[in-house]
PDB file of N, CA, C and O in Angstrom:
ATOM      1  N   MET A   1     -42.435  -8.943 -86.139  1.00  0.00           N
ATOM      2  CA  MET A   1     -42.298  -9.154 -84.657  1.00  0.00           C
ATOM      3  C   MET A   1     -41.791  -7.820 -83.880  1.00  0.00           C
ATOM      4  O   MET A   1     -40.984  -7.059 -84.414  1.00  0.00           O
ATOM      5  N   SER A   2     -42.338  -7.581 -82.536  1.00  0.00           N
ATOM      6  CA  SER A   2     -42.258  -6.519 -82.264  1.00  0.00           C
ATOM      7  C   SER A   2     -41.072  -6.430 -81.141  1.00  0.00           C
ATOM      8  O   SER A   2     -40.738  -7.468 -80.569  1.00  0.00           O
ATOM      9  N   ASN A   3     -40.517  -5.345 -80.867  1.00  0.00           N
ATOM     10  CA  ASN A   3     -39.302  -5.573 -79.706  1.00  0.00           C
ATOM     11  C   ASN A   3     -39.714  -6.366 -78.675  1.00  0.00           C
ATOM     12  O   ASN A   3     -39.126  -7.411 -78.396  1.00  0.00           O
ATOM     13  N   GLU A   4     -40.784  -5.921 -78.015  1.00  0.00           N
ATOM     14  CA  GLU A   4     -41.507  -6.301 -76.952  1.00  0.00           C
ATOM     15  C   GLU A   4     -41.697  -7.823 -76.767  1.00  0.00           C
ATOM     16  O   GLU A   4     -41.453  -8.356 -75.684  1.00  0.00           O
ATOM     17  N   SER A   5     -42.170  -8.567 -77.925  1.00  0.00           N
ATOM     18  CA  SER A   5     -42.489  -9.845 -77.847  1.00  0.00           C
ATOM     19  C   SER A   5     -40.986 -10.673 -78.036  1.00  0.00           C
ATOM     20  O   SER A   5     -40.903 -11.890 -77.875  1.00  0.00           O
ATOM     21  N   GLU A   6     -39.696  -9.710 -78.442  1.00  0.00           N
ATOM     22  CA  GLU A   6     -38.659 -10.214 -78.505  1.00  0.00           C
ATOM     23  C   GLU A   6     -37.885 -10.572 -77.269  1.00  0.00           C
ATOM     24  O   GLU A   6     -37.142 -11.511 -76.980  1.00  0.00           O
ATOM     25  N   VAL A   7     -38.374  -9.346 -76.545  1.00  0.00           N
ATOM     26  CA  VAL A   7     -37.561  -9.288 -75.189  1.00  0.00           C
ATOM     27  C   VAL A   7     -38.517 -10.131 -74.156  1.00  0.00           C
ATOM     28  O   VAL A   7     -37.987 -10.432 -73.086  1.00  0.00           O
ATOM     29  N   GLY A   8     -39.703 -10.489 -74.343  1.00  0.00           N
ATOM     30  CA  GLY A   8     -40.442 -11.501 -73.654  1.00  0.00           C
ATOM     31  C   GLY A   8     -40.161 -13.112 -74.105  1.00  0.00           C
ATOM     32  O   GLY A   8     -40.551 -14.083 -73.457  1.00  0.00           O
ATOM     33  N   ILE A   9     -39.676 -13.145 -74.905  1.00  0.00           N
ATOM     34  CA  ILE A   9     -39.043 -14.655 -75.321  1.00  0.00           C
ATOM     35  C   ILE A   9     -37.920 -14.962 -74.667  1.00  0.00           C
ATOM     36  O   ILE A   9     -37.710 -16.027 -74.088  1.00  0.00           O
ATOM     37  N   VAL A  10     -36.924 -13.715 -74.777  1.00  0.00           N
ATOM     38  CA  VAL A  10     -35.459 -14.040 -74.068  1.00  0.00           C
ATOM     39  C   VAL A  10     -35.927 -13.986 -72.453  1.00  0.00           C
ATOM     40  O   VAL A  10     -35.340 -14.814 -71.757  1.00  0.00           O
ATOM     41  N   LEU A  11     -36.594 -13.400 -71.975  1.00  0.00           N
ATOM     42  CA  LEU A  11     -37.014 -13.344 -70.332  1.00  0.00           C
ATOM     43  C   LEU A  11     -37.405 -14.708 -70.237  1.00  0.00           C
ATOM     44  O   LEU A  11     -36.802 -15.338 -69.368  1.00  0.00           O
ATOM     45  N   ALA A  12     -38.486 -15.506 -71.080  1.00  0.00           N
ATOM     46  CA  ALA A  12     -39.205 -16.485 -70.647  1.00  0.00           C
ATOM     47  C   ALA A  12     -38.243 -17.677 -70.629  1.00  0.00           C
ATOM     48  O   ALA A  12     -38.173 -18.592 -69.809  1.00  0.00           O
ATOM     49  N   ASN A  13     -37.417 -17.414 -71.881  1.00  0.00           N
ATOM     50  CA  ASN A  13     -36.161 -18.577 -71.769  1.00  0.00           C
ATOM     51  C   ASN A  13     -35.135 -18.690 -70.704  1.00  0.00           C
ATOM     52  O   ASN A  13     -34.502 -19.745 -70.673  1.00  0.00           O
ATOM     53  N   ALA A  14     -34.804 -17.552 -69.615  1.00  0.00           N
ATOM     54  CA  ALA A  14     -34.172 -17.457 -68.787  1.00  0.00           C
ATOM     55  C   ALA A  14     -33.629 -18.170 -67.768  1.00  0.00           C
ATOM     56  O   ALA A  14     -32.432 -18.146 -67.481  1.00  0.00           O
ATOM     57  N   PRO A  15     -34.769 -19.038 -67.003  1.00  0.00           N
ATOM     58  CA  PRO A  15     -35.099 -20.140 -66.435  1.00  0.00           C
ATOM     59  C   PRO A  15     -34.625 -21.248 -66.872  1.00  0.00           C
ATOM     60  O   PRO A  15     -33.994 -22.007 -66.136  1.00  0.00           O
ATOM     61  N   ARG A  16     -34.909 -21.545 -68.375  1.00  0.00           N
ATOM     62  CA  ARG A  16     -34.465 -22.828 -68.890  1.00  0.00           C
ATOM     63  C   ARG A  16     -32.706 -22.716 -69.009  1.00  0.00           C
ATOM     64  O   ARG A  16     -31.850 -23.565 -68.764  1.00  0.00           O
ATOM     65  N   LEU A  17     -32.582 -21.281 -69.496  1.00  0.00           N
ATOM     66  CA  LEU A  17     -31.028 -21.209 -69.382  1.00  0.00           C
ATOM     67  C   LEU A  17     -30.236 -21.530 -68.178  1.00  0.00           C
ATOM     68  O   LEU A  17     -29.181 -22.162 -68.235  1.00  0.00           O
ATOM     69  N   GLU A  18     -30.790 -21.061 -67.026  1.00  0.00           N
ATOM     70  CA  GLU A  18     -30.280 -21.475 -65.873  1.00  0.00           C
ATOM     71  C   GLU A  18     -29.936 -22.620 -65.571  1.00  0.00           C
ATOM     72  O   GLU A  18     -28.785 -22.967 -65.307  1.00  0.00           O
ATOM     73  N   ARG A  19     -31.159 -23.486 -65.586  1.00  0.00           N
ATOM     74  CA  ARG A  19     -31.193 -24.900 -65.112  1.00  0.00           C
ATOM     75  C   ARG A  19     -29.987 -25.394 -66.528  1.00  0.00           C
ATOM     76  O   ARG A  19     -29.139 -26.117 -66.006  1.00  0.00           O
ATOM     77  N   ALA A  20     -29.794 -25.286 -67.507  1.00  0.00           N
ATOM     78  CA  ALA A  20     -28.525 -26.045 -68.405  1.00  0.00           C
ATOM     79  C   ALA A  20     -27.037 -25.679 -68.197  1.00  0.00           C
ATOM     80  O   ALA A  20     -25.981 -26.279 -68.395  1.00  0.00           O
ATOM     81  N   PHE A  21     -27.348 -24.531 -67.747  1.00  0.00           N
ATOM     82  CA  PHE A  21     -25.728 -23.822 -67.966  1.00  0.00           C
ATOM     83  C   PHE A  21     -25.095 -23.106 -66.437  1.00  0.00           C
ATOM     84  O   PHE A  21     -23.923 -22.919 -66.107  1.00  0.00           O
ATOM     85  N   GLY A  22     -26.284 -22.827 -65.748  1.00  0.00           N
ATOM     86  CA  GLY A  22     -25.931 -22.230 -64.397  1.00  0.00           C
ATOM     87  C   GLY A  22     -26.293 -21.096 -64.149  1.00  0.00           C
ATOM     88  O   GLY A  22     -26.848 -20.551 -65.103  1.00  0.00           O
ATOM     89  N   ARG A  23     -26.193 -20.397 -63.083  1.00  0.00           N
ATOM     90  CA  ARG A  23     -26.709 -19.232 -63.209  1.00  0.00           C
ATOM     91  C   ARG A  23     -25.496 -18.097 -63.790  1.00  0.00           C
ATOM     92  O   ARG A  23     -25.893 -17.158 -64.478  1.00  0.00           O
ATOM     93  N   LYS A  24     -24.421 -18.195 -63.565  1.00  0.00           N
ATOM     94  CA  LYS A  24     -23.382 -17.067 -64.191  1.00  0.00           C
ATOM     95  C   LYS A  24     -23.547 -16.950 -65.705  1.00  0.00           C
ATOM     96  O   LYS A  24     -23.758 -15.875 -66.268  1.00  0.00           O
ATOM     97  N   LEU A  25     -23.420 -18.316 -66.428  1.00  0.00           N
ATOM     98  CA  LEU A  25     -23.370 -18.292 -67.464  1.00  0.00           C
ATOM     99  C   LEU A  25     -24.787 -17.922 -68.257  1.00  0.00           C
ATOM    100  O   LEU A  25     -24.808 -17.088 -69.163  1.00  0.00           O
ATOM    101  N   ALA A  26     -25.597 -18.415 -67.947  1.00  0.00           N
ATOM    102  CA  ALA A  26     -27.043 -17.908 -68.007  1.00  0.00           C
ATOM    103  C   ALA A  26     -27.269 -16.410 -68.188  1.00  0.00           C
ATOM    104  O   ALA A  26     -27.637 -15.864 -69.228  1.00  0.00           O
ATOM    105  N   ALA A  27     -26.985 -15.807 -66.978  1.00  0.00           N
ATOM    106  CA  ALA A  27     -26.749 -14.359 -66.667  1.00  0.00           C
ATOM    107  C   ALA A  27     -26.544 -13.413 -67.680  1.00  0.00           C
ATOM    108  O   ALA A  27     -27.227 -12.454 -68.039  1.00  0.00           O
ATOM    109  N   PHE A  28     -24.954 -14.083 -68.263  1.00  0.00           N
ATOM    110  CA  PHE A  28     -24.494 -13.453 -69.374  1.00  0.00           C
ATOM    111  C   PHE A  28     -25.233 -13.559 -70.688  1.00  0.00           C
ATOM    112  O   PHE A  28     -25.462 -12.630 -71.463  1.00  0.00           O
ATOM    113  N   ILE A  29     -25.612 -14.986 -70.842  1.00  0.00           N
ATOM    114  CA  ILE A  29     -26.154 -15.065 -72.141  1.00  0.00           C
ATOM    115  C   ILE A  29     -27.579 -14.278 -72.297  1.00  0.00           C
ATOM    116  O   ILE A  29     -27.945 -13.803 -73.372  1.00  0.00           O
ATOM    117  N   THR A  30     -28.168 -14.219 -71.353  1.00  0.00           N
ATOM    118  CA  THR A  30     -29.407 -13.308 -71.339  1.00  0.00           C
ATOM    119  C   THR A  30     -29.389 -11.590 -71.460  1.00  0.00           C
ATOM    120  O   THR A  30     -30.158 -10.844 -72.066  1.00  0.00           O
ATOM    121  N   VAL A  31     -28.285 -11.315 -70.695  1.00  0.00           N
ATOM    122  CA  VAL A  31     -27.949 -10.159 -70.964  1.00  0.00           C
ATOM    123  C   VAL A  31     -27.580  -9.670 -72.597  1.00  0.00           C
ATOM    124  O   VAL A  31     -27.809  -8.547 -73.047  1.00  0.00           O
ATOM    125  N   ILE A  32     -27.027 -10.675 -73.259  1.00  0.00           N
ATOM    126  CA  ILE A  32     -26.589 -10.270 -74.605  1.00  0.00           C
ATOM    127  C   ILE A  32     -27.775 -10.396 -75.155  1.00  0.00           C
ATOM    128  O   ILE A  32     -28.275  -9.509 -75.847  1.00  0.00           O
ATOM    129  N   SER A  33     -28.367 -11.576 -74.883  1.00  0.00           N
ATOM    130  CA  SER A  33     -29.730 -11.937 -75.877  1.00  0.00           C
ATOM    131  C   SER A  33     -30.767 -10.409 -75.584  1.00  0.00           C
ATOM    132  O   SER A  33     -31.473 -10.082 -76.538  1.00  0.00           O
ATOM    133  N   LEU A  34     -30.816  -9.794 -74.692  1.00  0.00           N
ATOM    134  CA  LEU A  34     -31.599  -8.742 -74.315  1.00  0.00           C
ATOM    135  C   LEU A  34     -30.945  -7.428 -74.867  1.00  0.00           C
ATOM    136  O   LEU A  34     -31.701  -6.498 -75.148  1.00  0.00           O
ATOM    137  N   TYR A  35     -29.691  -7.294 -75.029  1.00  0.00           N
ATOM    138  CA  TYR A  35     -28.922  -6.413 -75.945  1.00  0.00           C
ATOM    139  C   TYR A  35     -29.238  -6.520 -77.407  1.00  0.00           C
ATOM    140  O   TYR A  35     -29.592  -5.491 -77.981  1.00  0.00           O
ATOM    141  N   PHE A  36     -29.148  -7.687 -78.102  1.00  0.00           N
ATOM    142  CA  PHE A  36     -29.069  -7.842 -79.480  1.00  0.00           C
ATOM    143  C   PHE A  36     -30.650  -7.802 -79.748  1.00  0.00           C
ATOM    144  O   PHE A  36     -30.989  -7.546 -80.903  1.00  0.00           O
ATOM    145  N   ALA A  37     -31.609  -8.022 -78.830  1.00  0.00           N
ATOM    146  CA  ALA A  37     -33.168  -8.285 -79.118  1.00  0.00           C
ATOM    147  C   ALA A  37     -33.690  -6.860 -79.393  1.00  0.00           C
ATOM    148  O   ALA A  37     -34.657  -6.625 -80.118  1.00  0.00           O
ATOM    149  N   ARG A  38     -32.847  -5.789 -78.645  1.00  0.00           N
ATOM    150  CA  ARG A  38     -33.360  -4.232 -79.226  1.00  0.00           C
ATOM    151  C   ARG A  38     -32.438  -4.035 -80.501  1.00  0.00           C
ATOM    152  O   ARG A  38     -31.322  -4.553 -80.482  1.00  0.00           O
ATOM    153  N   ARG A  39     -32.789  -3.416 -81.447  1.00  0.00           N
ATOM    154  CA  ARG A  39     -32.104  -3.184 -82.575  1.00  0.00           C
ATOM    155  C   ARG A  39     -31.899  -1.721 -82.499  1.00  0.00           C
ATOM    156  O   ARG A  39     -32.950  -1.081 -82.496  1.00  0.00           O
ATOM    157  N   ARG A  40     -30.521  -0.853 -82.419  1.00  0.00           N
ATOM    158  CA  ARG A  40     -30.331   0.194 -82.895  1.00  0.00           C
ATOM    159  C   ARG A  40     -29.672   0.400 -84.119  1.00  0.00           C
ATOM    160  O   ARG A  40     -28.610  -0.123 -84.458  1.00  0.00           O
ATOM    161  N   PRO A  41     -30.644   1.523 -85.034  1.00  0.00           N
ATOM    162  CA  PRO A  41     -30.379   1.806 -86.124  1.00  0.00           C
ATOM    163  C   PRO A  41     -29.311   2.910 -86.452  1.00  0.00           C
ATOM    164  O   PRO A  41     -29.210   4.025 -85.939  1.00  0.00           O
ATOM    165  N   GLY A  42     -28.417   2.241 -87.585  1.00  0.00           N
ATOM    166  CA  GLY A  42     -27.471   3.021 -87.721  1.00  0.00           C
ATOM    167  C   GLY A  42     -25.901   3.110 -87.258  1.00  0.00           C
ATOM    168  O   GLY A  42     -25.478   2.182 -86.568  1.00  0.00           O
ATOM    169  N   GLN A  43     -25.208   3.954 -87.531  1.00  0.00           N
ATOM    170  CA  GLN A  43     -23.661   4.109 -87.080  1.00  0.00           C
ATOM    171  C   GLN A  43     -23.949   3.947 -85.653  1.00  0.00           C
ATOM    172  O   GLN A  43     -23.309   3.002 -85.190  1.00  0.00           O
ATOM    173  N   LEU A  44     -24.793   4.624 -84.677  1.00  0.00           N
ATOM    174  CA  LEU A  44     -24.579   4.659 -83.116  1.00  0.00           C
ATOM    175  C   LEU A  44     -24.647   3.295 -82.876  1.00  0.00           C
ATOM    176  O   LEU A  44     -23.673   2.907 -82.231  1.00  0.00           O
ATOM    177  N   GLY A  45     -25.593   2.263 -83.212  1.00  0.00           N
ATOM    178  CA  GLY A  45     -25.900   0.955 -82.990  1.00  0.00           C
ATOM    179  C   GLY A  45     -24.244   0.453 -83.124  1.00  0.00           C
ATOM    180  O   GLY A  45     -23.639  -0.128 -82.223  1.00  0.00           O
ATOM    181  N   LEU A  46     -23.665   0.823 -84.475  1.00  0.00           N
ATOM    182  CA  LEU A  46     -22.339  -0.317 -84.885  1.00  0.00           C
ATOM    183  C   LEU A  46     -21.126   0.298 -83.918  1.00  0.00           C
ATOM    184  O   LEU A  46     -20.021  -0.245 -83.929  1.00  0.00           O
ATOM    185  N   LEU A  47     -21.399   1.479 -83.069  1.00  0.00           N
ATOM    186  CA  LEU A  47     -20.418   1.947 -82.513  1.00  0.00           C
ATOM    187  C   LEU A  47     -20.718   1.206 -81.043  1.00  0.00           C
ATOM    188  O   LEU A  47     -19.822   0.727 -80.348  1.00  0.00           O
ATOM    189  N   ALA A  48     -22.198   1.196 -80.682  1.00  0.00           N
ATOM    190  CA  ALA A  48     -22.422   0.845 -79.396  1.00  0.00           C
ATOM    191  C   ALA A  48     -22.103  -0.691 -79.441  1.00  0.00           C
ATOM    192  O   ALA A  48     -21.588  -1.120 -78.408  1.00  0.00           O
ATOM    193  N   SER A  49     -22.296  -1.526 -80.368  1.00  0.00           N
ATOM    194  CA  SER A  49     -22.007  -2.951 -80.380  1.00  0.00           C
ATOM    195  C   SER A  49     -20.563  -3.187 -80.362  1.00  0.00           C
ATOM    196  O   SER A  49     -20.092  -4.066 -79.641  1.00  0.00           O
ATOM    197  N   ALA A  50     -19.759  -2.377 -81.191  1.00  0.00           N
ATOM    198  CA  ALA A  50     -17.919  -2.613 -81.050  1.00  0.00           C
ATOM    199  C   ALA A  50     -17.640  -2.408 -79.438  1.00  0.00           C
ATOM    200  O   ALA A  50     -17.071  -3.220 -78.709  1.00  0.00           O
ATOM    201  N   PHE A  51     -18.170  -1.141 -79.065  1.00  0.00           N
ATOM    202  CA  PHE A  51     -18.000  -0.792 -77.540  1.00  0.00           C
ATOM    203  C   PHE A  51     -18.291  -2.570 -76.482  1.00  0.00           C
ATOM    204  O   PHE A  51     -17.756  -3.374 -75.718  1.00  0.00           O
ATOM    205  N   LEU A  52     -19.268  -2.313 -77.070  1.00  0.00           N
ATOM    206  CA  LEU A  52     -19.808  -4.073 -75.920  1.00  0.00           C
ATOM    207  C   LEU A  52     -18.837  -5.100 -75.979  1.00  0.00           C
ATOM    208  O   LEU A  52     -18.388  -5.745 -75.032  1.00  0.00           O
ATOM    209  N   VAL A  53     -18.546  -5.197 -77.223  1.00  0.00           N
ATOM    210  CA  VAL A  53     -17.252  -5.988 -77.528  1.00  0.00           C
ATOM    211  C   VAL A  53     -16.408  -6.099 -76.834  1.00  0.00           C
ATOM    212  O   VAL A  53     -16.026  -7.005 -76.094  1.00  0.00           O
ATOM    213  N   ALA A  54     -16.024  -4.983 -77.098  1.00  0.00           N
ATOM    214  CA  ALA A  54     -14.589  -4.342 -76.644  1.00  0.00           C
ATOM    215  C   ALA A  54     -14.491  -4.410 -74.762  1.00  0.00           C
ATOM    216  O   ALA A  54     -13.456  -4.613 -74.128  1.00  0.00           O
ATOM    217  N   ALA A  55     -15.492  -4.241 -74.339  1.00  0.00           N
ATOM    218  CA  ALA A  55     -15.441  -4.133 -73.085  1.00  0.00           C
ATOM    219  C   ALA A  55     -15.565  -5.565 -72.615  1.00  0.00           C
ATOM    220  O   ALA A  55     -14.721  -5.846 -71.764  1.00  0.00           O
ATOM    221  N   LEU A  56     -16.309  -6.452 -72.905  1.00  0.00           N
ATOM    222  CA  LEU A  56     -16.458  -7.959 -72.786  1.00  0.00           C
ATOM    223  C   LEU A  56     -15.183  -8.517 -73.134  1.00  0.00           C
ATOM    224  O   LEU A  56     -14.794  -9.481 -72.475  1.00  0.00           O
ATOM    225  N   ALA A  57     -14.553  -8.122 -73.952  1.00  0.00           N
ATOM    226  CA  ALA A  57     -13.251  -8.941 -74.337  1.00  0.00           C
ATOM    227  C   ALA A  57     -12.019  -8.422 -73.037  1.00  0.00           C
ATOM    228  O   ALA A  57     -11.269  -9.292 -72.596  1.00  0.00           O
ATOM    229  N   LEU A  58     -11.910  -6.953 -72.500  1.00  0.00           N
ATOM    230  CA  LEU A  58     -11.269  -6.668 -71.541  1.00  0.00           C
ATOM    231  C   LEU A  58     -11.551  -7.583 -70.495  1.00  0.00           C
ATOM    232  O   LEU A  58     -10.718  -8.310 -69.953  1.00  0.00           O
ATOM    233  N   GLN A  59     -12.849  -7.512 -70.216  1.00  0.00           N
ATOM    234  CA  GLN A  59     -13.256  -7.776 -68.761  1.00  0.00           C
ATOM    235  C   GLN A  59     -12.611  -9.224 -68.785  1.00  0.00           C
ATOM    236  O   GLN A  59     -11.889  -9.664 -67.890  1.00  0.00           O
ATOM    237  N   ALA A  60     -13.072 -10.079 -70.243  1.00  0.00           N
ATOM    238  CA  ALA A  60     -12.407 -11.599 -69.911  1.00  0.00           C
ATOM    239  C   ALA A  60     -10.820 -11.426 -69.706  1.00  0.00           C
ATOM    240  O   ALA A  60     -10.253 -12.026 -68.793  1.00  0.00           O
ATOM    241  N   TRP A  61     -10.197 -10.667 -70.502  1.00  0.00           N
ATOM    242  CA  TRP A  61      -9.177 -10.916 -70.702  1.00  0.00           C
ATOM    243  C   TRP A  61      -8.417  -9.976 -69.059  1.00  0.00           C
ATOM    244  O   TRP A  61      -7.188  -9.950 -68.987  1.00  0.00           O
ATOM    245  N   LEU A  62      -8.996  -9.502 -68.251  1.00  0.00           N
ATOM    246  CA  LEU A  62      -8.646  -9.356 -67.165  1.00  0.00           C
ATOM    247  C   LEU A  62      -8.875 -10.160 -66.336  1.00  0.00           C
ATOM    248  O   LEU A  62      -8.062 -10.240 -65.416  1.00  0.00           O
ATOM    249  N   LYS A  63      -9.859 -10.910 -66.335  1.00  0.00           N
ATOM    250  CA  LYS A  63     -10.336 -12.063 -65.420  1.00  0.00           C
ATOM    251  C   LYS A  63      -9.160 -13.146 -65.930  1.00  0.00           C
ATOM    252  O   LYS A  63      -8.228 -13.182 -65.127  1.00  0.00           O
ATOM    253  N   LEU A  64      -9.031 -13.823 -66.804  1.00  0.00           N
ATOM    254  CA  LEU A  64      -8.482 -14.944 -67.127  1.00  0.00           C
ATOM    255  C   LEU A  64      -6.741 -14.607 -66.970  1.00  0.00           C
ATOM    256  O   LEU A  64      -5.860 -15.422 -66.695  1.00  0.00           O
ATOM    257  N   GLY A  65      -6.611 -13.241 -67.225  1.00  0.00           N
ATOM    258  CA  GLY A  65      -4.851 -13.087 -67.052  1.00  0.00           C
ATOM    259  C   GLY A  65      -4.486 -12.992 -65.721  1.00  0.00           C
ATOM    260  O   GLY A  65      -3.371 -13.303 -65.300  1.00  0.00           O
ATOM    261  N   GLY A  66      -5.688 -12.436 -64.834  1.00  0.00           N
ATOM    262  CA  GLY A  66      -5.408 -12.165 -63.487  1.00  0.00           C
ATOM    263  C   GLY A  66      -5.399 -13.420 -62.821  1.00  0.00           C
ATOM    264  O   GLY A  66      -5.176 -13.475 -61.611  1.00  0.00           O
TER     265      GLY A  66
END
């Protein structure tokens, strides 16, 4: 399956996610799904994934802690 079709599937399901979970959570799920639909090879992909997880954790910690 090519990356374009995976991205198309994620975007096609976005309205269903919005109806099921609300606008903010659906946007979050869609962005994360789009990120993981594009595969990044090697160590650079691992570093980018770790950075994304750390950034999301920091953002959640600041939002919940503040």
